[in-house]
C-alpha positions as MATLAB code, in Angstrom:
seq = 'XXXXXXXXXXXXXXXXXXXXXXXXXXXXXXXXXXXXXXXXXXXXXXXXXXXXXXXXXXXXXXXX';
ca = [
      -6.570    2.000    4.923;
      -9.019   -0.656    3.801;
      -9.253    0.991    0.367;
      -5.462    0.735    0.082;
      -5.555   -2.950    1.024;
      -8.301   -3.624   -1.509;
      -6.253   -1.951   -4.257;
      -3.130   -3.869   -3.200;
      -5.069   -7.126   -3.385;
      -6.375   -6.339   -6.855;
      -3.080   -5.092   -8.306;
      -0.775   -7.367   -6.248;
       1.674   -4.428   -5.995;
       1.051   -0.709   -5.434;
       3.062    2.498   -5.198;
       2.771    5.728   -3.256;
       1.430    7.333   -6.444;
      -1.405    4.784   -6.634;
      -2.456    5.703   -3.090;
      -2.276    9.433   -3.803;
      -4.590    9.049   -6.789;
      -6.959    6.604   -5.079;
      -7.506    8.728   -1.977;
      -6.676   12.165   -3.424;
      -4.098   12.855   -0.715;
      -0.619   14.373   -0.650;
       2.615   12.439   -1.049;
       3.336   12.734    2.670;
      -0.109   11.464    3.658;
       0.127    8.496    1.272;
       3.550    7.679    2.743;
       2.135    7.753    6.293;
      -0.728    5.435    5.336;
       1.606    2.965    3.619;
       4.065    3.080    6.530;
       1.240    2.340    8.969;
       0.198   -0.715    6.943;
       3.825   -1.924    6.823;
       4.091   -1.505   10.635;
       0.858   -3.492   11.052;
       2.337   -6.269    8.929;
      -0.365   -5.977    6.261;
       1.994   -4.761    3.504;
       5.641   -5.414    2.790;
       7.891   -2.766    1.285;
      10.044   -3.640   -1.721;
      12.746   -1.320   -3.037;
      13.698    2.180   -1.975;
      12.899    5.740   -3.003;
      11.376    6.137   -6.479;
      11.204    2.379   -7.100;
       9.436    1.534   -3.820;
       6.477   -0.806   -4.214;
       4.219   -2.401   -1.642;
       2.741   -5.895   -1.727;
       0.151   -7.430    0.574;
       1.506   -9.992    3.007;
       0.098  -13.503    3.061;
      -3.166  -13.597    4.921;
      -3.690   -9.822    4.863;
      -6.172   -9.931    1.973;
      -9.365  -11.897    2.576;
     -10.187  -14.576   -0.006;
     -12.885  -13.588   -2.461;
];
């Protein structure tokens, strides 16, 4: 999950496809990981279905 957060911080916005490629996991697994981060309040979901994107919430990415 930390790899996902790092990518989200770098790109400012990520998709399920980004997570699949980053971690080499299935669509369903990427969805579960993203959903867990949304439930934890670390990501916010924007859009629905094919246009769904995820952005880090304020304070969820440490300052570099």
